[in-house]
Each structure stands twice: as structure tokens, then as C-alpha cells.
C-alpha positions, 0 to 999 in steps of 0.5 A: 403377636410380637411380629410388629415392625419393631420386633426385629430391631428389639431382638437385634438390640437385646442380642447385641447388648447380651453378646457384648456383656456375656458373649455368644455361647452362653445365650439362649433364644428364650433369654434373648426374647425375654430381654427384647420383650417379644414372644419366642415365636417372633424370633423364628419369624425373623431369624432361622437360628441363633447363628443367623441372629449373630450374623445380623448383629455383626452386620448391624454393628459393622454398618455403624462402625464402617460409617465411623471409620469412613468419616474419620479417615475421609476428608482433606486433612493430612493422612496422619491427621485422619488416622489419628482421628480414628484412634481418638474415635476408638478411645472415645467409644470405649470411654463412653461405653465404660461410663454408660455400663461401668465396664469397657466392652471392648470390640464386638468383632474381636470378642466374637473372633476369640470366642467363635472363630474355631466353632462357627465357620459362617461367623469366622468368615464374616469377621474375616471379611470385616477385618479385611475391610478395615485393613483396606481402609487404613491401607489407603491412608498409609499409602497416601502418607507414604506417597507424601514421604511422611512414613517409611514402610515397605508394604502399606497393606502389611503396615495397615494390617499391623495398625489394625492388629495394634488397635484391636490388641489395645482395645482387648487390653482396655477390656481386660483391665477395664481401663480406657487409659490402656489406649493412651499410648496407641498413637505414639506406638502407631507412629513408631510402627509406621516410621513416621518422620520426626516432622510429623511425629507431633501430629 
């Protein structure tokens, strides 16, 4: 009765697409189940509430994004090369999203933070954990660049927070204007924010 091995994945996939397109608040369980092609009873077999589903969608999205960020920021390349790779991956993802559905979807985490952070404590707390994890990943790269004297920042953690905020803000603008071109200036702005030495400004 819809409780097959792929029913949960269908519900997650449908909810993910609908949340990206329309947000969380306007969605109902019946609409999600209809889009997933599963009976309503299947929803409550896997998820105790719509909030529980949203948290599962967030975790699923973060698992994939974390792999992307880790791959971009890891390796033997110079730290600023790795950081630039993250920016390029972000822009490529927004361009691909626009090509597939006609609009820039923005960042699922940023969209939900704007919509839900003052309404649902569990979602707010989970999003905070994710943004803190992003900052920590960028922090390690900036700290390495600082050790190599390639950047000039007083506090790598606060610099990392500013970089993540800049990245998130520009993705928001890309969504607002439906234009991935808004992400084009990100790297130059990041180098300026980090006080990158002239010798590495062409990274």
C-alpha cells in the first residue's frame, strides 16, 4: 500500500522539489503525497509530521552538499585555488538549476532560513548547525592561506563567516533576479574581503 522500499525516497524527492519551488509553509501533506505518487498513509508511516519531513529533506540536501564542498575544498592545490573551486561549483549548480527548470532556485538552506527561522525551532537549529559546519570548512582553508601569508585577516573564523555570508547573499540575489550572472563578481569580492596578496589575486 505504498510502503514499498522507494516510497520514502519518492516522498523526499517530491517534498524537496516542492519546497524549492514554493517554500515550506504553503505545502500540505496531501499535495506532497500526490506529487510523490504515494497514498497519504505512506507519509505517516515514514514521517510523523510535515516538520519531520522538512528536517529529512534538509539532512538529505546537506549530505549531498557536504560532499560537494568537501571535494572542492580538499586536495593538494593551494588553499585559494580550492576556495575558488567552491565558488565555481556553486555558480555551476545555480546555472544547471536554471537550465533544468527555467528559474534560479537559490539555496534551499537560505530559503528556509528566511521563511522558517522565526517559526520552527527544530528547523532553525538544524540550519544553524549546517551554516556553522560550512563556516568551519571554509575556516580551515582560510587559516591555511593565512599561514602561507596569502591573505590578511585578523580572525580566520570571522573571515570564513563573512565568506559564507557573501556566498549565500549572492545566491539570494541570483534567485531574486533569476540570473546566475549575479554570481560572477563573487570571487573578486572574496579576494578583496580576505585581503589577498596581489601575487595571488589572479588565482
